[in-house]
C-alpha positions as CSV (number, residue, x, y, z in Angstrom):
1,M,137.9,120.7,70.3
2,I,138.0,117.3,72.0
3,E,141.3,115.5,72.3
4,L,141.5,111.7,72.1
5,D,143.0,110.3,75.3
6,S,144.7,106.9,75.6
7,A,141.9,105.4,77.7
8,L,139.2,106.2,75.1
9,A,141.5,105.1,72.3
10,Q,142.2,101.7,73.9
11,R,138.5,101.2,74.6
12,I,137.7,101.7,70.9
13,V,140.4,99.2,70.1
14,D,139.3,96.6,72.6
15,R,135.6,96.8,71.5
16,A,136.5,96.5,67.8
17,M,138.9,93.6,68.3
18,A,136.4,91.7,70.4
19,I,134.5,91.3,67.1
20,L,137.1,91.5,64.3
21,P,140.2,89.3,63.8
22,Y,142.4,92.3,62.7
23,N,144.6,94.6,64.7
24,I,143.2,98.1,65.3
25,N,145.2,101.3,65.9
26,V,144.0,104.6,67.1
27,M,146.2,107.6,66.5
28,D,145.9,111.1,68.1
29,A,145.9,114.4,66.2
30,Q,149.8,114.3,66.0
31,G,149.9,110.8,64.5
32,M,151.0,109.0,67.7
33,I,149.6,105.6,68.3
34,I,147.7,105.9,71.6
35,G,145.6,102.7,71.4
36,S,146.4,99.4,69.7
37,G,146.0,95.7,69.9
38,D,149.7,95.4,69.4
39,R,151.1,97.0,72.6
40,A,154.6,97.2,71.2
41,R,153.3,99.9,68.8
42,L,152.0,102.1,71.5
43,H,153.5,105.6,71.7
44,T,155.2,105.3,68.3
45,R,154.6,107.6,65.4
46,H,152.5,106.4,62.5
47,E,153.5,107.9,59.1
48,G,150.3,106.7,57.5
49,A,148.3,108.5,60.1
50,Q,150.2,111.7,59.4
51,L,149.2,111.4,55.7
52,V,145.6,111.1,56.8
53,L,145.9,114.2,59.0
54,A,147.7,116.2,56.3
55,N,145.1,115.5,53.6
56,R,142.0,114.8,55.6
57,R,141.2,111.7,53.6
58,V,141.3,107.9,53.7
59,V,144.8,106.4,53.1
60,E,145.2,102.8,52.1
61,I,148.6,101.2,52.4
62,D,149.6,98.0,50.6
63,E,152.7,95.9,51.2
64,Q,154.8,98.0,48.7
65,A,153.8,101.3,50.2
66,A,154.3,100.0,53.8
67,A,157.9,99.2,52.9
68,C,158.6,102.8,52.1
69,L,157.1,104.2,55.4
70,R,158.4,104.0,59.0
71,G,156.2,102.4,61.6
72,V,153.5,101.4,59.2
73,K,151.9,98.0,58.2
74,P,149.5,97.4,55.3
75,G,146.0,98.5,56.1
76,V,143.4,101.2,55.8
77,N,143.6,104.5,57.8
78,L,140.6,106.7,58.1
79,P,140.1,110.2,59.7
80,L,138.2,110.3,63.0
81,L,135.8,113.2,63.2
82,H,133.8,114.9,65.9
83,A,131.5,117.8,65.1
84,D,133.3,118.0,61.7
85,Q,136.6,118.4,63.4
86,L,139.5,116.1,62.7
87,I,140.5,114.6,66.1
88,G,142.6,111.6,65.1
89,V,143.0,108.6,62.9
90,L,141.7,105.0,63.0
91,G,143.7,102.3,61.4
92,I,142.8,98.6,60.7
93,T,145.8,96.4,59.8
94,G,145.6,94.0,56.9
95,A,145.5,93.8,53.1
96,P,143.3,96.8,52.0
97,D,141.1,94.7,49.8
98,V,140.3,92.4,52.7
99,V,139.8,94.9,55.6
100,R,138.3,97.7,53.5
101,P,134.7,96.5,54.1
102,Y,135.2,96.7,57.9
103,A,137.0,100.0,58.0
104,E,133.9,102.3,57.8
105,L,132.0,100.2,60.3
106,V,134.8,100.4,62.8
107,R,135.1,104.2,62.2
108,M,131.4,104.7,62.7
109,A,131.5,102.7,66.0
110,A,134.6,104.7,67.1
111,E,133.0,108.0,66.4
112,M,129.9,106.9,68.3
113,L,132.0,106.1,71.3
114,V,133.7,109.5,71.0
115,E,130.3,111.2,70.9
116,H,129.1,109.2,73.9
117,Q,132.1,110.3,75.9
118,V,131.7,113.9,75.0
119,L,128.0,113.7,76.1
120,Q,129.1,112.1,79.4
121,S,131.7,114.8,79.9
122,D,129.2,117.5,79.2
123,R,126.7,116.0,81.5
124,H,129.3,115.7,84.3
125,W,130.4,119.3,83.8
126,Q,126.8,120.5,83.9
127,Q,126.2,118.5,87.1
128,Q,129.4,120.0,88.7
129,Q,128.2,123.5,87.7
130,R,124.8,122.8,89.3
131,E,126.4,121.6,92.5
132,T,128.5,124.8,92.6
133,W,125.4,126.9,92.0
134,A,123.5,125.1,94.8
135,R,126.3,125.7,97.3
136,Q,126.5,129.4,96.3
137,L,122.8,129.7,96.9
138,L,123.5,128.8,100.6
139,D,126.3,131.4,100.7
140,P,125.0,134.9,101.7
141,Q,128.2,136.4,100.3
142,Q,127.1,135.5,96.8
143,S,125.1,138.1,94.9
144,L,121.6,137.0,94.0
145,A,121.8,138.9,90.7
146,T,124.9,136.8,89.8
147,L,123.2,133.6,90.8
148,A,120.2,134.4,88.7
149,A,122.4,135.1,85.7
150,E,124.4,131.9,86.3
151,A,121.2,129.9,86.5
152,E,120.1,131.2,83.1
153,H,123.6,130.5,81.7
154,L,123.4,126.9,82.9
155,G,119.9,126.4,81.6
156,L,118.4,126.1,85.1
157,K,114.8,126.9,84.3
158,L,113.7,127.9,87.8
159,T,109.9,128.1,88.1
160,W,108.3,130.5,90.6
161,P,106.7,129.9,92.9
162,C,108.8,126.9,93.9
163,Q,109.7,124.8,96.9
164,L,113.1,123.8,98.2
165,C,113.6,120.3,99.6
166,L,116.5,118.8,101.4
167,L,117.0,115.1,100.6
168,Q,119.0,113.0,103.0
169,V,120.1,109.6,101.5
170,Q,120.7,106.4,103.4
171,G,124.0,106.1,105.3
172,V,124.0,102.3,104.9
173,G,126.3,101.2,102.1
174,D,127.7,103.8,99.7
175,P,125.7,107.1,99.9
176,V,127.3,108.2,96.6
177,S,125.6,105.3,94.8
178,H,122.3,106.4,96.2
179,Q,123.0,109.9,95.1
180,A,123.8,108.7,91.6
181,R,120.6,106.7,91.3
182,L,118.6,109.5,92.6
183,V,120.1,112.1,90.3
184,A,119.8,109.8,87.3
185,G,116.1,108.9,88.2
186,M,115.1,112.6,88.4
187,E,117.2,114.0,85.6
188,G,115.4,116.0,83.0
189,K,112.4,116.9,85.0
190,S,111.1,120.2,83.8
191,G,111.7,123.2,86.1
192,Q,113.6,121.2,88.7
193,V,117.2,121.5,90.0
194,L,118.8,118.6,91.9
195,A,122.3,119.1,93.3
196,P,124.4,117.3,95.9
197,L,125.5,119.4,98.9
198,S,127.5,116.7,100.7
199,A,128.0,113.0,100.7
200,D,124.5,112.3,102.0
201,E,122.5,115.5,101.3
202,L,121.0,116.9,98.1
203,L,119.2,120.2,97.5
204,W,116.1,119.9,95.3
205,C,114.3,122.9,93.8
206,R,110.9,122.0,92.4
207,P,107.9,123.9,91.0
208,Y,105.2,124.5,93.7
209,K,102.1,122.3,93.3
210,A,99.2,122.6,95.7
211,G,98.2,119.3,97.4
212,R,101.4,117.5,96.5
213,D,101.6,114.1,98.2
214,D,105.1,113.9,99.5
215,Q,104.5,110.7,101.4
216,A,103.5,109.1,98.1
217,W,106.7,110.5,96.5
218,L,108.8,108.8,99.3
219,E,107.0,105.5,98.6
220,M,107.9,105.9,94.9
221,A,111.5,106.7,95.8
222,D,111.6,103.5,97.9
223,A,110.3,101.5,95.0
224,Q,113.1,102.9,92.8
225,H,115.7,102.1,95.5
226,W,116.9,105.7,95.6
227,G,117.8,105.3,99.3
228,V,116.0,108.5,100.5
229,R,116.1,108.6,104.3
230,R,114.4,111.9,104.9
231,L,112.6,114.6,102.9
232,V,112.5,118.1,104.3
233,V,110.1,120.5,102.5
234,S,110.1,124.3,102.6
235,D,107.2,126.8,102.4
236,V,106.1,128.2,99.0
237,L,108.9,130.4,97.8
238,P,108.1,133.4,95.5
239,D,111.6,134.3,94.3
240,L,115.4,133.6,94.6
241,H,115.7,135.7,97.7
242,A,113.2,133.5,99.6
243,A,114.8,130.4,98.2
244,R,118.2,131.5,99.7
245,Q,116.5,132.0,103.1
246,A,114.9,128.6,103.0
247,S,118.1,126.9,101.9
248,Q,119.8,128.2,105.0
249,V,117.2,126.8,107.4
250,L,116.4,123.4,105.9
251,R,119.4,121.8,107.5
252,D,118.2,123.2,110.9
253,V,114.9,121.5,110.3
254,L,116.6,118.3,109.4
255,A,118.8,118.5,112.6
256,Y,115.7,119.1,114.8
257,G,113.7,116.4,113.1
258,Q,116.5,113.8,113.6
259,A,116.8,114.7,117.3
260,R,113.0,115.0,118.1
261,F,111.4,112.5,115.6
262,P,114.2,110.1,114.7
263,E,111.8,107.7,112.9
264,R,109.9,110.4,110.9
265,R,111.0,110.7,107.3
266,L,108.9,113.6,106.1
267,L,109.5,117.0,107.7
268,H,107.7,120.3,106.8
269,L,109.1,123.6,107.7
270,D,105.7,125.2,108.2
271,A,104.9,122.7,110.9
272,L,108.2,123.0,112.7
273,R,109.1,126.6,112.3
274,L,109.1,127.7,116.0
275,P,110.8,124.6,117.5
276,T,113.4,124.7,114.7
277,L,114.2,128.3,115.4
278,L,114.7,127.5,119.1
279,Y,116.6,124.3,118.3
280,A,119.1,126.3,116.2
281,Q,119.8,128.5,119.3
282,R,119.7,125.6,121.8
283,H,123.2,126.3,123.1
284,S,122.7,130.0,123.7
285,W,122.7,131.3,127.3
286,L,119.3,132.9,126.9
287,L,117.6,129.7,125.8
288,Q,119.4,127.7,128.4
289,G,117.7,129.8,131.0
290,W,114.4,129.2,129.4
291,L,115.0,125.4,129.5
292,A,116.1,125.4,133.2
293,P,112.7,124.7,134.7
294,L,112.3,121.6,132.5
295,R,115.8,120.5,133.3
296,Q,114.9,120.6,137.0
297,V,112.0,118.2,136.3
298,L,114.1,115.8,134.2
299,A,116.9,115.7,136.8
300,Q,114.4,114.1,139.2
301,D,113.0,111.7,136.7
302,S,115.4,108.8,136.5
303,Q,112.7,106.4,135.3
304,G,111.4,108.8,132.6
305,V,107.8,108.7,134.1
306,L,107.5,112.5,134.3
307,R,108.8,113.0,130.8
308,A,106.4,110.4,129.4
309,T,103.5,112.1,131.3
310,L,104.5,115.5,129.9
311,E,104.7,114.1,126.3
312,A,101.2,112.5,126.6
313,W,99.7,115.5,128.3
314,C,101.0,117.9,125.6
315,A,100.0,115.4,122.8
316,H,96.4,115.4,124.2
317,D,96.2,119.2,124.6
318,G,95.9,119.0,128.4
319,Q,92.8,116.8,128.3
320,I,93.0,114.9,131.6
321,Q,90.8,111.9,130.7
322,A,92.3,111.3,127.2
323,C,95.8,111.7,128.6
324,A,95.1,109.3,131.5
325,Q,93.7,106.7,129.1
326,A,96.7,107.0,126.8
327,L,99.1,106.4,129.7
328,G,96.9,103.7,131.2
329,I,96.7,105.3,134.6
330,H,93.9,106.8,136.9
331,R,93.0,110.5,136.6
332,N,94.1,111.1,140.1
333,T,97.5,109.6,139.4
334,L,97.8,111.9,136.4
335,R,96.9,114.9,138.5
336,Y,99.5,113.9,141.1
337,R,102.2,113.7,138.4
338,L,101.3,117.1,137.0
339,E,101.4,118.6,140.4
340,R,104.9,117.1,140.9
341,I,106.0,118.6,137.6
342,G,104.7,122.0,138.6
343,E,106.5,121.8,142.0
344,L,109.8,120.7,140.4
345,S,109.7,123.3,137.6
346,G,108.2,126.2,139.5
347,L,105.8,126.7,136.5
348,E,102.0,127.0,136.5
349,L,100.7,124.4,134.1
350,S,97.3,126.2,133.9
351,R,99.0,129.0,132.0
352,L,99.3,128.5,128.3
353,D,102.7,130.2,127.9
354,Q,104.2,128.0,130.6
355,R,102.7,124.8,129.2
356,L,104.2,125.8,125.8
357,Q,107.6,126.3,127.6
358,L,107.5,122.7,128.7
359,Y,106.1,121.3,125.5
360,I,108.6,123.0,123.2
361,G,111.4,122.4,125.7
362,L,110.8,118.6,125.4
363,G,111.7,118.9,121.7
364,L,114.9,120.8,122.5
365,L,116.0,118.5,125.3
366,T,116.2,115.1,123.7
367,E,116.9,112.1,125.8
368,N,120.6,112.3,124.9
369,S,120.9,116.0,125.6
370,P,123.5,117.1,128.1
């Protein structure tokens, strides 16, 4: 059963007294005044309220009756109910014949405020439970069977196949306010789960839909001022086990995307799987050896000319003419640069595997890489 607290009680009083020229008191389930327009009466026991609580009925007190009771003034005292449970008492001070017409209206408004707070508390609790569930999805120590049961208990109607998305909200201003707007804007969508993972990240589980236009969704989010900075999208996921695997790599995709494509807002796992896998292992000894040839090139490239040449050459699939045009240089100049890259790296650029080594390595060795 809900218990009235002093903050809610005083809010009821303040709202009612902003309209009515009579003092309002709110008493808890023990008859103590916890909200009042007369601050001197706070935290005192109201005998009239105790009569209401004992008999579960309206108690009117005139001047003569008030003189016989302690801590009581003339007025009308009504039971406050929530879900048919008696949770407190509302009192309006004044001659009963005068204030009686207002008493029921004030009680109705008070019970509506109580109901609103209960709904807010339930919604907050549900959101907290969803956040806990989302974090447990990332935890390999948590049983999938337990997670599935908990999802059903929380009413998370997961739809398979689905997609997991990682949403990064803007770091400018207060990221929590962006989260709140985003959660409120997407609340109630069928088959979807949206839960914060950190101050600027949210996990979004949504039903899979072929041909979904995520760029259009980002434009809509911008129009709603949701503050979405990046959207990372997984593959199609057939079950909870696959969802767990995806949830554990989406942050790696985000990290790689931020380093390699800092201006790109939309990142798809299926297009970045291999470089993301390598990026997650970029500090390992094995991968450092694989990157050594490219490091040798970049160490002799103080002006960034060779890096830009490699970027363009890879972007144009090794097509000499197209690459030279993109760089605004002669074909022979491009050939000279490629020969220089080959000499410094010790790699044969005619071999596909060694071209890939340079191309993928560029994504792992960002300009700020040590």
